Phi, psi and omega in degrees: 000317182278342183275320182223147182283156173301145187297327185265013182268348175078023179255144168273162185300319182289336178278333186296321181296320177296319179299317181293322178297319179297318179295318179299321179295320177297318178296319179297320179297319178294324178296318180295323177297323179290317185287321188252337181247001178058035179262152179283132180302139182249085182291329180295327179294320178298318180294322180296316179295321179296314180295321180297321178295319180293319179297317179296321180296314180295322180296319179295318180296321180297317181288329180294323182287342181267357180290145178295145182275346180235143177237150180287129180297145180290139176279131183258132174252138184231152177227137180306147183299316182238129181263125179289156178285162175274142179302144007264020183290150163250152180238130177242119176270134185227141173210159182233143168245138187231135177250110186294324184298326183246357182056035178254153177228157172235131179252133174244138179217154176213129183252126181226158180254188184292343178267011181071010179285136177276120180269329179191158174208159180178189183225155167226153176229159180178198182234147178208165180271335181216165175295324178299315179297322178297318178299316180296319179294327177298316178295319179297314180297319180295319180295315179296318180298316180294322179295320178296332179270008176064033171288135183254331181235111188228137169245126175257118184251124183222163177252015177264094187294328181300326179291318180293327177294315178297321180296320185278325190245347187057025180214112181201182179263018178295152177291165180295328177297314181295320180294326176297320179293320178299322177297322176295323178295319178299321179297317178290323183298330181293346181270353175271158172291313174219140182215127178234149166246126187243133175268138176221162177289162186298324182292330177292327183268021187299323182292316178298323178297317179298318180294323179296324177290326174297323180298318178297317182292320182283326179072014180219169176265134180227153173230125178242130178236279180217115007272159174278156176300148183300318181297327179286323178296323178295316180295320179297321179295319177295323180295325180290331184261357177272140187225057175280159175286138180207156176224157175212160184251125178265127180262000000 
């Protein structure tokens, strides 16, 4: 009886042991009520719960057998990993890597146009007190660099949301050092015809992140235009063919 379930009860062997444990627990509870609360054991209550469990089990099995065996595959919607800017804007993606032990940072950036063409990419290195400050310095360096190249319509795309909040509201939890850098960015931004800071998810900013890690490894500042390094061309090709869902906030 305890090894295998009755044939007409509708239980599989692996379910039967759980069922028996539950009944044993109910019996134990009634025993404790008798021993410690001086109550008369209620065997009919145990039987009612047992029957209810069996009825529920059979009901579930009946409904399970009527379910369709095939389901319609889900339709997938995709959005390109990186969205190009609208003409006449250029978009520069920027990210920072920070090493706390040495207070050094590496900045990675990549500039592209509305046709997805890469106009330039590169690295900067320097020192900062925090990763947040390094992110802000990355935006400042990118803005200054684009201004020096006489870019007039620029979108700076980053995955540091706190910076975009400060940019939009002038109210955030950024440190005073970071806010000072943002003020410098505002001063430079006024010299463009149009200037936006755009927030994106980290996966969208993956290429800039990879370049920033290269900056830490190289320990120097580099500028690549034409031709681009082979490793960067490979990453760009993968980025064009990757299609995760993503959203971003335009400030």
